[in-house]
C-alpha positions in Angstrom: -57.5 -14.5 32.4 -59.7 -16.2 29.9 -61.0 -19.7 30.5 -62.9 -22.0 28.3 -64.4 -24.1 31.1 -67.9 -24.7 32.3 -69.2 -22.3 35.0 -70.1 -23.9 38.3 -72.4 -23.3 41.2 -72.0 -20.1 43.1 -72.4 -20.7 46.7 -70.7 -23.6 48.5 -71.0 -24.0 52.2 -69.3 -27.3 52.8 -67.9 -29.2 55.7 -64.2 -30.0 55.6 -62.5 -33.0 57.1 -60.9 -32.1 60.4 -58.5 -34.8 61.6 -55.9 -34.4 64.3 -53.0 -36.4 65.6 -54.7 -36.6 69.0 -58.4 -36.7 70.0 -60.1 -33.3 70.5 -62.7 -33.1 73.2 -66.2 -32.3 71.8 -67.4 -28.8 72.3 -70.1 -30.0 74.7 -67.6 -30.7 77.4 -64.9 -28.2 76.5 -64.2 -25.2 78.7 -65.6 -21.9 77.7 -63.3 -20.4 74.9 -61.2 -17.4 75.8 -62.3 -14.0 74.6 -60.0 -13.1 71.7 -58.0 -9.9 71.8 -56.0 -8.2 69.1 -52.9 -9.4 70.7 -54.0 -13.0 71.0 -55.3 -13.0 67.5 -51.9 -11.6 66.3 -50.0 -14.2 68.2 -52.0 -17.0 66.8 -51.7 -15.8 63.3 -47.9 -15.3 63.7 -47.5 -18.8 64.9 -50.0 -20.8 62.9 -48.3 -23.0 60.4 -50.3 -23.6 57.2 -49.5 -26.2 54.6 -51.3 -26.7 51.4 -51.0 -30.1 49.8 -52.3 -31.4 46.5 -52.9 -35.1 47.1 -54.0 -36.1 43.5 -55.3 -34.6 40.4 -56.7 -37.9 39.2 -60.5 -37.9 39.3 -62.4 -40.6 41.1 -66.0 -41.8 41.6 -66.7 -39.1 44.2 -66.2 -36.2 41.8 -69.4 -34.4 41.0 -70.5 -35.6 37.6 -72.4 -32.4 36.8 -69.6 -30.0 37.6 -66.1 -29.4 36.3 -66.6 -31.8 33.4 -66.8 -34.6 36.0 -63.3 -34.0 37.1 -61.9 -33.1 40.5 -58.7 -33.0 42.6 -58.1 -33.9 46.2 -56.2 -31.5 48.4 -55.5 -30.8 52.1 -55.0 -27.7 54.2 -53.0 -28.6 57.3 -53.2 -26.1 60.3 -50.7 -26.5 63.1 -50.5 -24.1 66.0 -47.4 -24.0 68.3 -49.6 -22.9 71.2 -53.0 -23.9 72.6 -55.6 -21.7 71.1 -59.2 -22.2 72.3 -60.7 -19.3 70.4 -63.6 -20.4 68.2 -65.2 -17.2 67.1 -62.9 -16.7 64.2 -62.8 -17.2 60.4 -59.9 -17.8 58.1 -60.2 -16.2 54.7 -58.2 -17.4 51.7 -58.2 -17.6 47.9 -59.1 -21.0 46.5 -58.7 -21.0 42.8 -61.2 -23.8 42.2 -64.4 -24.3 44.3 -64.7 -27.0 46.8 -66.9 -30.0 45.9 -67.1 -32.4 48.8 -66.0 -32.7 52.4 -66.0 -35.2 55.4 -65.7 -33.3 58.7 -67.9 -31.9 61.4 -65.2 -29.6 62.8 -65.0 -27.0 60.0 -66.9 -25.7 57.0 -65.6 -23.9 54.0 -67.9 -21.3 52.5 -67.6 -19.7 49.1 -67.7 -15.9 49.5 -67.2 -14.5 46.0 -64.9 -15.2 43.1 -62.0 -17.1 44.6 -62.5 -15.8 48.1 -63.4 -18.6 50.6 -63.6 -18.8 54.4 -62.9 -21.6 56.8 -65.2 -21.5 59.8 -65.1 -23.8 62.9 -68.4 -25.5 63.7 -69.9 -26.0 67.2 -68.1 -29.3 67.4 -64.6 -27.7 67.1 -62.7 -28.0 70.3 -59.8 -25.6 69.7 -56.2 -26.0 68.6 -53.8 -28.0 70.8 -50.2 -27.1 70.7 -48.3 -28.8 67.9 -51.3 -31.0 67.0 -52.4 -30.6 63.3 -55.9 -30.1 62.0 -56.0 -31.6 58.5 -58.8 -30.2 56.3 -59.2 -32.6 53.3 -61.5 -31.7 50.4 -62.2 -32.3 46.8 -62.1 -29.3 44.4 -63.4 -28.7 40.9 -61.3 -29.7 37.9 -57.5 -29.7 38.9 -54.6 -27.9 40.4 -51.5 -28.8 38.4 -49.2 -26.0 39.7 -47.8 -25.2 43.0 -48.6 -21.5 42.2 -52.3 -22.3 42.2 -52.2 -22.1 46.0 -52.7 -18.4 46.6 -50.9 -16.6 49.5 -52.0 -14.3 52.3 -54.5 -16.3 54.3 -55.9 -14.1 57.0 -57.9 -14.5 60.2 -60.7 -12.4 61.5 -62.7 -12.1 64.7 -65.6 -9.8 65.6 -64.4 -6.3 66.5 -60.8 -7.1 65.7 -58.5 -6.1 62.8 -57.8 -8.9 60.3 -54.4 -10.4 60.6 -52.4 -12.1 57.8 -51.2 -15.6 58.8 -47.5 -15.2 58.6 -46.7 -18.7 57.3 -48.7 -17.9 54.1 -46.8 -14.8 53.1 -44.6 -15.1 50.0 -40.9 -14.9 50.2 -38.3 -14.0 47.6 -35.2 -16.1 47.0 -32.2 -13.8 47.1 -30.1 -15.5 44.4 -32.9 -15.9 41.8 -35.4 -13.2 42.7 -38.1 -15.9 42.4 -41.2 -16.0 44.6 -41.2 -18.8 47.2 -44.3 -20.3 48.7 -43.2 -21.8 52.1 -46.8 -22.9 52.8 -47.1 -25.1 49.7 -45.8 -28.7 49.8 -43.8 -29.5 46.7 -45.2 -32.0 44.2 -43.4 -35.3 44.3 -45.6 -37.7 42.4 -45.8 -37.0 38.7 -48.5 -39.6 38.1 -50.9 -38.6 40.8 -50.2 -34.9 41.1 -49.2 -33.8 37.6 -51.2 -36.0 35.3 -54.9 -35.2 34.8 -56.0 -38.4 33.1 -54.7 -41.7 31.8 -54.4 -40.0 28.4 -52.1 -37.3 29.8 -48.7 -37.9 28.2 -47.0 -34.6 29.1 -43.7 -35.4 30.7 -42.6 -33.3 33.7 -39.7 -31.1 32.5 -37.0 -32.7 34.7 -33.3 -32.1 34.1 -33.0 -35.2 31.9 -36.1 -34.3 29.9 -34.6 -30.8 29.3 -31.2 -32.3 28.4 -32.8 -34.3 25.7 -34.7 -31.2 24.4 -31.5 -29.2 24.2 -29.3 -31.9 22.7 -29.3 -30.4 19.1 -28.0 -27.0 20.3 -24.3 -26.2 20.1 -22.4 -23.2 21.4 -21.8 -20.9 18.4 -21.0 -17.3 19.3 -20.4 -16.5 15.7 -24.1 -17.2 15.0 -25.1 -14.3 17.2 -22.7 -11.7 15.8 -24.7 -10.6 12.8 -28.2 -11.6 13.9 -30.8 -8.9 14.2 -33.9 -9.4 16.4 -36.3 -9.3 14.7 -34.8 -10.5 11.5 -34.9 -8.1 8.5 -36.3 -8.8 5.1 -32.8 -8.9 3.6 -29.3 -8.6 5.0 -26.3 -8.6 2.7 -22.8 -8.7 4.0 -19.9 -6.9 2.3 -17.1 -9.1 3.5 -14.3 -7.3 1.8 -15.1 -3.8 3.1 -14.2 -4.2 6.8 -16.0 -2.9 9.8 -17.6 0.2 11.3 -15.9 1.1 14.6 -18.4 2.7 17.0 -16.0 2.9 20.0 -15.8 6.6 19.7 -19.5 7.1 19.7 -21.8 8.4 16.9 -22.5 11.7 15.3 -26.1 11.7 13.9 -27.1 13.9 11.0 -30.8 14.6 10.8 -32.8 15.2 7.6 -34.8 18.4 7.4 -38.2 18.0 9.2 -37.2 15.2 11.5 -37.7 16.0 15.2 -34.8 14.5 17.1 -37.2 13.5 19.9 -38.6 10.8 17.5 -35.3 8.9 17.7 -34.1 9.8 21.2 -35.3 6.4 22.6 -33.3 4.5 19.9 -30.3 6.6 20.7 -30.7 5.9 24.4 -30.6 2.2 23.7 -27.3 2.7 21.8 -26.0 4.7 24.8 -26.8 1.8 27.2 -24.5 -0.3 25.0 -21.8 2.2 25.5 -22.3 4.0 22.2 -23.1 7.7 23.0 -23.5 10.7 20.8 -20.2 12.5 20.1 -19.5 15.1 17.4 -16.3 13.3 16.6 -17.8 9.9 16.5 -18.8 7.7 13.5 -21.1 9.5 11.1 -24.7 8.2 11.0 -26.6 10.0 8.3 -30.4 9.9 8.2 -32.0 10.5 4.8 -35.6 11.0 4.0 -37.0 8.7 1.2 -40.7 9.0 0.6 -40.6 5.9 -1.7 -40.4 3.7 1.4 -43.3 2.3 3.4 -44.5 3.8 6.6 -42.4 1.6 8.8 -39.7 0.5 6.3 -36.1 1.5 6.3 -32.8 0.8 4.6 -29.6 0.6 6.6 -26.2 0.8 4.8 -23.1 0.2 7.0 -19.6 1.0 5.8 -16.3 1.5 7.6 -16.7 5.3 7.3 -20.2 5.4 8.7 -23.8 4.4 8.2 -26.8 5.7 6.3 -30.4 5.1 7.2 -33.2 5.9 4.7 -36.8 6.1 5.8 -40.0 7.9 5.1 -41.3 8.3 8.7 -40.1 8.7 12.3 -40.8 5.0 12.9 -38.6 4.0 10.0 -35.7 6.0 11.3 -36.2 4.7 14.8 -36.3 1.1 13.5 -33.1 1.6 11.5 -31.3 2.8 14.6 -32.8 -0.2 16.5 -31.3 -2.5 14.0 -27.9 -0.7 14.3 -28.2 -1.4 18.1 -29.2 -5.0 17.5 -25.9 -5.6 15.6 -23.9 -4.4 18.6 -22.6 -7.0 21.0 -22.0 -5.5 24.5 -18.3 -4.7 24.8 -17.7 -5.2 21.1 -18.5 -1.9 19.2 -17.4 -3.0 15.8 -20.1 -3.9 13.1 -19.4 -5.6 9.8 -20.1 -3.7 6.6 -23.5 -4.7 5.3 -26.7 -3.5 3.6 -30.2 -4.1 5.2 -33.6 -3.6 3.5 -36.5 -4.1 5.9 -40.2 -3.7 6.5 -42.6 -5.4 8.9 -44.7 -8.4 8.1 -47.7 -7.2 10.2 -48.9 -3.7 10.8 -50.1 -4.7 14.3 -47.3 -6.0 16.6 -48.7 -5.9 20.0 -48.2 -6.7 23.7 -51.2 -6.9 26.1 -50.7 -6.3 29.8 -53.4 -6.8 32.4 -52.9 -4.4 35.3 -56.5 -4.9 36.6 -56.1 -8.3 38.4 -52.9 -7.2 40.1 -51.5 -3.7 39.6 -48.2 -3.0 37.9 -46.3 0.2 38.4 -45.8 3.1 36.0 -42.1 2.4 36.1 -42.7 -1.2 34.9 -44.8 0.1 32.0 -42.2 2.6 30.9 -39.5 -0.1 31.0 -41.7 -2.4 29.0 -42.3 0.3 26.4 -38.5 0.7 26.1 -38.1 -2.9 25.2 -41.1 -3.0 22.9 -39.5 -0.2 20.9 -36.1 -1.9 20.9 -37.7 -4.9 19.2 -40.1 -3.0 16.9 -43.4 -3.7 18.6 -45.9 -0.9 18.0 -49.1 -1.6 20.0 -49.6 -1.7 23.8 -53.0 -3.1 24.7 -53.4 -1.9 28.3 -56.1 -3.8 30.2 -57.1 -1.5 33.1 -60.6 -2.6 34.1 -61.8 -6.0 35.2 -63.6 -7.8 38.1 -60.6 -7.4 40.4 -59.6 -3.8 39.8 -60.1 -0.5 38.0 -56.8 1.1 37.4 -57.3 4.5 35.7 -58.5 7.8 37.3 -61.6 9.1 35.5 -62.7 12.7 36.0 -66.1 12.9 37.6 -66.2 9.3 38.8 -63.7 9.2 41.7 -65.3 6.0 43.1 -63.8 4.0 40.3 -60.3 4.4 41.8 -61.3 5.2 45.4 -63.1 1.9 45.6 -62.3 -0.1 42.5 -58.5 0.2 42.6 -58.0 -1.6 45.9 -59.0 -4.8 47.6 -59.3 -5.2 51.4 -61.4 -7.0 54.0 -64.6 -5.0 53.8 -67.4 -7.5 53.2 -69.9 -4.7 52.5 -67.5 -3.3 49.9 -68.1 0.3 51.1 -64.4 1.2 51.0 -62.8 -1.4 48.7 -63.4 -4.5 46.7 -63.3 -7.9 48.3 -59.9 -9.6 48.5 -59.1 -11.8 45.6 -56.1 -13.7 44.2 -54.4 -13.9 47.5 -54.3 -10.1 48.0 -54.9 -10.3 51.7 -57.0 -8.0 54.0 -55.0 -4.8 53.6 -55.4 -2.0 51.1 -51.9 -0.7 51.2 -50.2 -3.5 49.3 -48.5 -3.4 45.8 -51.2 -5.4 44.0 -53.5 -2.5 44.6 -53.2 0.9 42.9 -54.1 2.9 39.8 -52.7 5.3 37.3 -53.5 8.9 37.9 -54.4 11.1 35.0 -50.8 12.4 35.0 -49.4 8.9 35.1 -51.4 7.8 32.1 -50.5 10.9 30.1 -46.9 10.2 30.9 -47.3 6.6 29.7 -48.9 7.9 26.5 -46.2 10.4 25.8 -43.5 7.8 26.5 -45.2 5.4 24.1 -45.6 8.1 21.4 -41.9 8.9 21.6 -41.3 5.2 20.8 -43.8 5.0 17.9 -46.2 2.8 20.1 -49.9 3.2 20.1 -51.7 2.6 23.4 -55.0 0.8 23.1 -56.9 1.1 26.4 -59.4 -1.5 27.6 -61.9 -1.6 30.3 -63.6 -5.0 29.9 -67.4 -5.0 29.5 -70.2 -6.0 29.8 -68.8 -9.0 31.7 -65.6 -8.8 33.7 -66.9 -5.5 35.1 -67.3 -6.1 38.8 -64.9 -3.4 39.9 -66.9 -0.8 38.0 -70.2 -2.2 39.2 -69.3 -2.1 42.9 -67.7 1.3 42.6 -70.8 2.7 41.0 -73.0 1.1 43.7 -70.9 3.1 46.3 -71.5 6.2 44.3 -75.3 5.4 44.1 -75.5 4.9 47.9 -73.5 8.1 48.6 -75.7 10.3 46.5 -79.0 8.6 47.4 -78.2 9.2 51.1 -78.2 13.0 50.5 -81.3 12.8 48.4 -79.7 13.2 44.9 -81.6 10.2 43.4 -81.2 11.6 39.8 -77.4 11.9 40.2 -77.3 8.5 41.9 -79.0 6.8 39.0 -77.0 8.6 36.3 -74.2 6.0 36.1 -75.7 3.0 37.9 -74.8 -0.2 36.2 -77.3 -2.7 37.6 -81.0 -3.4 37.9 -81.5 -3.9 41.6 -84.5 -6.1 41.0 -82.5 -8.5 38.8 -82.9 -12.0 40.4 -80.8 -13.8 37.8 -78.6 -16.5 39.3 -75.4 -17.0 37.2 -71.8 -17.7 37.7 -69.0 -16.3 35.6 -65.9 -18.4 34.7 -64.2 -16.8 37.7 -67.1 -17.7 40.0 -68.7 -14.2 40.3 -72.5 -13.8 40.4 -72.5 -10.0 40.1 -69.8 -8.9 37.6 -71.9 -7.9 34.5 -73.2 -4.6 33.4 -77.0 -4.5 32.8 -77.2 -3.8 29.1 -80.9 -2.8 29.2 -80.6 0.4 31.1 -79.5 3.7 29.7 -77.3 4.6 32.7 -75.0 1.8 31.6 -74.4 3.6 28.3 -74.1 6.9 30.0 -71.3 5.3 32.0 -69.6 3.8 29.0 -69.8 7.2 27.1 -68.4 9.1 30.1 -65.5 6.7 30.5 -64.6 6.8 26.8 -64.8 10.6 26.6 -62.6 11.0 29.6 -60.0 8.6 28.3 -60.1 10.4 25.0 -59.4 13.7 26.7 -56.3 12.2 28.3 -55.1 10.9 24.9 -55.7 14.3 23.4 -53.7 16.0 26.2 -50.8 13.6 25.7 -50.7 14.2 21.9 -51.8 10.6 21.0 -55.4 10.8 19.9 -57.6 7.9 21.0 -58.2 6.1 17.7 -58.9 2.5 19.0 -60.6 1.3 22.1 -60.9 -2.4 23.2 -64.4 -3.1 24.6 -63.4 -6.6 25.9 -66.8 -8.1 25.1 -65.8 -11.6 26.2 -67.0 -14.2 28.7 -70.4 -12.7 29.5 -71.9 -15.1 32.0 -75.6 -15.1 31.1 -76.9 -12.4 33.3 -80.1 -10.4 32.8 -82.4 -13.4 32.3 -84.6 -12.3 35.3 -84.0 -8.6 35.1 -87.4 -6.6 35.0 -85.5 -3.9 33.2 -84.5 -6.3 30.5 -87.9 -7.9 30.3 -89.4 -4.5 29.7 -86.7 -3.5 27.2 -87.1 -6.7 25.1 -90.8 -6.3 25.1 -90.6 -2.7 23.8 -87.6 -1.3 22.0 -86.7 0.2 18.7 -83.2 -1.5 18.5 -84.4 -4.7 16.9 -83.9 -6.8 20.0 -86.6 -9.4 20.3 -85.0 -12.0 22.6 -82.9 -11.9 25.7 -80.3 -14.1 23.9 -79.6 -11.0 21.7 -78.7 -8.7 24.5 -75.0 -9.4 24.6 -74.7 -8.7 20.9 -76.8 -5.6 21.2 -74.4 -4.2 23.8 -71.3 -4.8 21.7 -73.0 -3.5 18.6 -74.2 -0.4 20.3 -70.9 0.5 22.0 -69.0 -0.3 18.8 -71.1 2.2 16.9 -70.8 4.8 19.7 -67.0 4.4 19.3 -67.3 4.7 15.5 -69.3 7.9 15.8 -66.6 9.4 17.9 -63.9 8.5 15.3 -62.6 5.6 17.4 -62.2 2.1 16.0 -63.7 -0.7 18.2 -61.9 -3.8 19.2 -62.9 -6.9 21.2 -62.1 -10.5 22.0 -63.2 -13.0 19.4 -65.9 -14.8 21.3 -67.9 -11.7 22.1 -67.3 -10.3 18.6 -68.6 -13.6 17.2 -72.0 -13.0 18.8 -72.6 -9.7 16.9 -74.5 -9.3 13.6 -71.9 -8.0 11.1 -74.4 -5.8 9.4 -75.0 -4.0 12.7 -71.3 -3.4 13.3 -69.0 -0.7 11.8 -67.1 -1.8 8.8 -63.8 -1.7 10.7 -63.4 -3.9 13.7 -60.4 -5.5 15.4 -60.9 -9.0 16.8 -58.4 -10.6 19.1 -58.5 -14.4 18.4 -58.0 -16.2 21.7 -59.3 -19.5 20.5 -57.2 -22.6 21.0 -55.8 -24.1 17.8 -56.1 -27.6 19.1 -59.8 -26.9 19.7 -60.6 -25.7 16.1 -59.4 -22.2 16.9 -58.5 -21.5 13.3 -62.2 -21.6 12.3 -63.3 -18.5 14.1 -60.2 -16.7 13.0 -60.9 -17.4 9.4 -64.6 -16.6 9.6 -63.9 -13.2 11.1 -61.1 -12.5 8.6 -63.5 -13.2 5.8 -65.8 -10.5 7.2 -63.0 -8.0 6.4 -62.2 -7.4 10.1 -58.7 -6.7 11.3 -57.7 -10.0 13.0 -55.0 -10.0 15.7 -53.8 -13.4 16.7 -53.7 -13.9 20.4 -53.9 -17.7 20.6 -53.4 -18.7 24.2 -51.3 -21.9 23.7 -48.5 -19.8 22.2 -49.1 -16.1 22.9 -50.3 -16.1 26.6 -47.1 -15.2 28.5 -48.7 -15.8 31.9 -48.6 -19.6 31.0 -45.7 -21.7 32.3 -42.4 -21.8 30.3 -41.9 -25.5 30.9 -44.0 -28.4 32.1 -43.1 -28.2 35.7 -45.4 -27.7 38.7 -43.0 -25.1 40.1 -43.3 -22.9 37.0 -45.5 -19.8 37.4 -48.9 -19.2 35.8 -52.2 -20.5 34.8 -52.2 -23.3 32.2 -55.6 -24.0 30.9 -54.5 -24.0 27.2 -50.8 -24.9 27.6 -48.5 -26.2 30.3 -45.3 -25.5 28.4 -44.8 -22.4 26.3 -41.1 -21.8 26.1 -39.3 -19.4 23.8 -38.7 -22.0 21.2 -42.4 -22.7 20.8 -43.2 -19.0 20.4 -40.3 -18.7 17.9 -41.7 -21.7 15.9 -45.2 -20.3 15.6 -46.6 -20.1 12.0 -49.1 -17.2 12.3 -49.8 -17.1 8.6 -51.2 -20.6 8.6 -52.9 -21.3 12.0 -54.1 -24.8 11.2 -50.7 -25.9 9.9 -49.4 -25.7 13.5 -51.2 -29.0 14.1 -48.2 -30.6 12.3 -45.7 -29.3 14.9 -47.7 -28.9 18.1 -49.3 -31.3 20.5 -52.3 -30.5 22.7 -52.3 -29.8 26.5 -51.9 -33.5 27.3 -49.1 -33.9 24.7 -51.3 -35.8 22.3 -51.6 -35.1 18.5 -54.6 -33.2 17.2 -56.0 -32.5 13.8 -57.0 -29.1 12.3 -59.4 -29.4 9.4 -59.4 -26.2 7.3 -61.6 -27.6 4.6 -65.1 -26.3 4.0 -67.5 -27.7 6.5 -71.3 -27.9 6.1 -74.2 -29.3 8.1 -76.8 -31.7 6.7 -78.8 -28.8 5.4 -75.9 -27.4 3.5 -75.2 -24.5 5.8 -71.6 -23.5 5.9 -70.1 -24.1 9.4 -66.5 -23.1 8.6 -64.4 -22.5 5.6 -60.9 -21.4 4.7 -59.8 -17.8 4.5 -60.8 -16.3 1.2 -58.1 -15.3 -1.4 -56.8 -11.8 -0.5 -57.7 -12.2 3.2 -54.9 -12.4 5.8 -54.4 -11.6 9.5 -53.6 -8.1 10.6 -51.2 -8.8 13.4 -50.0 -10.8 16.4 -50.2 -9.9 20.1 -48.6 -11.4 23.2 -50.7 -11.4 26.4 -49.9 -11.2 30.1 -52.8 -11.8 32.3 -52.0 -11.0 35.9 -53.9 -13.3 38.2 -50.8 -15.0 39.5 -48.4 -12.1 38.6 -48.0 -10.0 41.8 -44.8 -8.1 41.2 -43.2 -6.1 38.5 -40.2 -8.5 38.6 -42.5 -11.5 38.1 -44.2 -9.8 35.2 -40.8 -9.2 33.5 -39.9 -12.8 34.2 -43.0 -14.1 32.4 -42.7 -11.6 29.5 -39.0 -11.9 28.7 -37.4 -13.4 26.7 -40.7 -14.5 25.1 -41.4 -10.9 24.0 -38.3 -11.1 21.7 -39.8 -14.2 20.0 -43.1 -12.4 19.7 -41.3 -9.6 17.9 -39.6 -12.0 15.6 -42.8 -13.6 14.5 -44.8 -10.3 14.2 -42.1 -8.6 12.1 -40.5 -11.3 10.1 -42.0 -14.0 7.9 -39.6 -17.0 7.9 -38.9 -19.0 4.8 -39.9 -22.2 6.6 -43.5 -21.2 7.4 -46.1 -23.4 5.6 -47.8 -21.2 3.0 -51.6 -20.8 3.6 -53.8 -22.8 1.3 -56.9 -20.8 0.4 -58.5 -24.0 -1.1 -58.4 -25.6 2.4 -56.4 -28.5 3.8 -56.3 -31.0 6.6 -53.4 -30.8 9.0 -52.1 -33.3 11.4 -48.8 -35.0 12.5 -48.6 -37.0 9.2 -50.2 -34.7 6.6 -46.8 -33.5 5.4 -47.3 -29.9 4.6 -44.5 -28.9 7.0 -41.8 -30.7 5.1 -38.6 -32.2 6.3 -36.7 -29.4 4.5 -38.8 -26.7 6.2 -38.3 -28.3 9.6 -34.5 -28.4 9.0 -34.6 -24.7 8.1 -36.6 -23.9 11.3 -34.2 -25.9 13.4 -31.2 -24.0 11.9 -33.0 -20.7 12.5 -33.6 -21.6 16.1 -30.0 -22.6 16.6 -29.0 -19.1 15.5 -31.7 -17.4 17.6 -30.9 -19.5 20.7 -27.2 -18.5 20.5 -28.2 -14.8 19.8 -30.1 -14.9 23.1 -27.3 -16.6 25.0 -24.5 -14.5 23.6 -26.0 -11.1 23.0 -29.6 -10.2 23.7 -30.0 -11.3 27.3 -26.9 -9.3 28.1 -28.7 -6.2 26.8 -31.7 -7.0 28.9 -29.3 -7.2 31.9 -28.0 -3.7 31.0 -31.6 -2.4 30.9 -32.4 -4.0 34.3 -34.9 -6.5 33.0 -35.7 -9.5 35.2 -35.9 -12.1 32.4 -36.2 -15.8 33.0 -33.0 -17.7 33.2 -33.7 -21.2 31.7 -33.8 -24.3 33.8 -30.8 -26.5 33.0 -30.9 -29.8 31.2 -28.6 -32.5 32.8 -28.1 -36.2 33.1 -25.7 -38.5 34.9 -24.4 -41.5 33.0 -21.6 -43.8 34.3 -21.0 -41.4 37.2 -20.5 -38.4 34.9 -22.6 -35.3 34.8 -23.5 -33.7 31.4 -25.4 -30.5 31.3 -26.8 -28.1 28.7 -29.0 -25.0 28.5 -31.6 -23.7 26.1 -29.6 -20.6 25.3 -26.0 -21.6 24.6 -23.6 -19.0 26.0 -25.2 -18.7 29.4 -23.3 -20.2 32.2 -24.2 -23.3 34.2 -23.4 -24.3 37.7 -23.6 -27.6 39.6 -23.1 -28.9 43.1 -23.0 -32.2 44.8 -24.9 -33.1 47.9 -25.5 -29.5 49.1 -21.8 -28.6 48.6 -20.5 -25.4 47.0 -21.7 -24.4 43.6 -19.1 -24.9 40.9 -19.0 -23.7 37.2 -19.9 -26.5 34.7 -17.6 -26.4 31.7 -17.6 -29.9 30.4 -18.8 -33.4 31.5 -17.5 -34.1 35.0 -17.4 -37.0 37.4 -19.8 -36.7 40.3 -19.8 -38.9 43.4 -22.1 -37.4 46.0 -25.8 -37.3 45.3 -28.1 -35.5 44.9 -26.5 -33.3 42.2 -28.2 -30.0 41.5 -27.8 -27.7 38.4 -28.8 -24.1 37.6 -28.3 -21.5 35.0 -26.7 -18.1 35.3 -27.9 -14.8 33.8 -25.8 -13.3 31.1 -24.1 -10.8 33.4 -23.2 -13.6 35.8 -25.2 -12.2 38.7 -28.7 -13.7 38.9 -29.3 -17.4 39.0 -32.0 -19.6 37.5 -34.2 -22.1 39.3 -32.4 -25.1 40.6 -33.2 -28.6 39.4 -32.0 -31.9 40.9 -30.5 -34.5 38.6 -31.7 -38.0 39.2 
């Protein structure tokens, strides 16, 4: 996850308020504590009830003024044991997303260990737990906690000589009907003003049932709108109304052109088969014809009652033509109207990024994702496999990377694993740990190639590299112990004499490669070469590698190795402030010399000197549009780089769908990124989105794309030059809060379909880019009333296509997509309800009665009334909302 927040202090050893419902005798007169055994520790952990409660997110005078932008929240951890427990030689470890600022108690302290790992320790004044008497640990934390999912699971308790034990009440549960994670240890938010508002200026409404009802009011149920809609939309689609329909009920007989390997279209044919349309020699004739006049990914599809013809110049074109044929099929309705389609993509880069480093996701998940990416004509998988919390790819010759770096467990020395983070708990054998073997990765590559998808691997560096750093330190110690100092030093990533004190955005003080030592570059070279070998074996050459290059925390300032390097080098580095750029430039050129194109995140890439970089670079723009994010995008586009839009407020799919504290994910750039917002994105004119979007607190903002200069006349920002444009669009899934494959699918789908729509198709309602520069805000008027009406009509069709057709296809593929929360209101005793995707079913119940189908406004007499949506196949349910 990428944050744009100030770093804070590293070590916090703070007292926490300890209040109880009855007085506790001071330690001075208490009986000697019992000696803890494994059985007594287990019994205590099994019975201890933990409750995490956010009291308020509104800052007060006791917030630290020099940390967290002067903002803080108040929270409580309530511990209640059903039994007397007088053990005192214990510690409770847990993940606290934001550091603790201030405390009041003499009974406990909270210490910051590393990253988000904290521990609660009793002091000498602690008198033990009394049965059913609560200990309330009240504290202030940095910034805010606006989501119930911020409270990480799997608290665990340790004692000297005993195995750590997870506190049972902090384990996640899964709701059977919805498949959603439940957090029984988190107290639900109830006060929108205190718990969900950050400031007096925060105008974002909680997405309650009435709020959603109002948002959905313009939608109508229109099955006909879905019948002919292709996702993503083609360049042109002409219907031949008088010619009839093509009947596919008897299957299809595919005729291949000379030179086309059928393996190139097998995945597209498999998608048709899932819809009940299988290959049959007596089926409808589908003729594929080579046409070298078409572009690399273009195709033409002509459908007539007697069959269909697809023209293309490449494997991708043929596959996309078949995907469009499948897109026209409604499950259970194998007839397609006669029509002619001419199509080609808007952007050459249509990507999806998945972070498997924070929490691991299985090979099966990746293969399923690749299937759906191909179905919707996405062609780039950015696979993020190395970060602070995990290294997920087997590398020949460096076994420690996966032996140590692929798992987190309770080993404070980190000799066998990384420290627990993100609520992973004390045990190594859990699903959030893991890695892809060489064979796994080769299988993923081959699977992607068969679907015309390029895999772009990424091991983030030089920051976000803690897993690699710690794994290589284990390697160093192992080899040094047997006297092989040269071997130990070969891939070492730190200067052991570096005394720099720093804190990364995720509160690490040891997560950055030392860029001044040659062993770091030996390591980078080794990793890239080994990954390239895997790509070669899979038949997909490594032609692009993502360095990461973002969020370097300011290490190296007191490294003797760096002081010596800056004082004497032939690389043109004269100041420590240039070291981050030097690393990126050097690695980018190493890649270039290997025939591999470099890529990186926009902040790190912005630190480089363009004249020191290869001519071709990919930069992922993760700048927030409401914070002048268009300026860096335009500056880097003007350099001639390939710019891939990854703007977080619309393209980070780990952010919440709706503004509701029960919605999953981080939210630092957006607290509500639903499918309609992604669909409405105007990627060709970033600043123009200021006319249709509000900021994170639901307030208008302005995007000034005119030329900006300082007092000396230096150009600070300017519009994109004529002839310059963005190269592509990429969705992101960061996995800090995403612990299961099912949750990952829930966050990605159906937003991935909207990503595909915007990456492939340029809508007529998008505001054209003005290369002369313009000022955009809620009243600037570039996004005209006519364009807004066209966008609304387009969304009406898309929403019905999801509700009547596409989500049913995801059900057939076993994809655990998000079922929308239902909009509802009660007026004059009558319940009215609606849903974001017309065509999906709705259920309601009165006062915990039986669920009933909602078909039309209905009288209700017993409160509270609850509503929920139903998946397209009628099986899985959506999250329940109460109607007030």
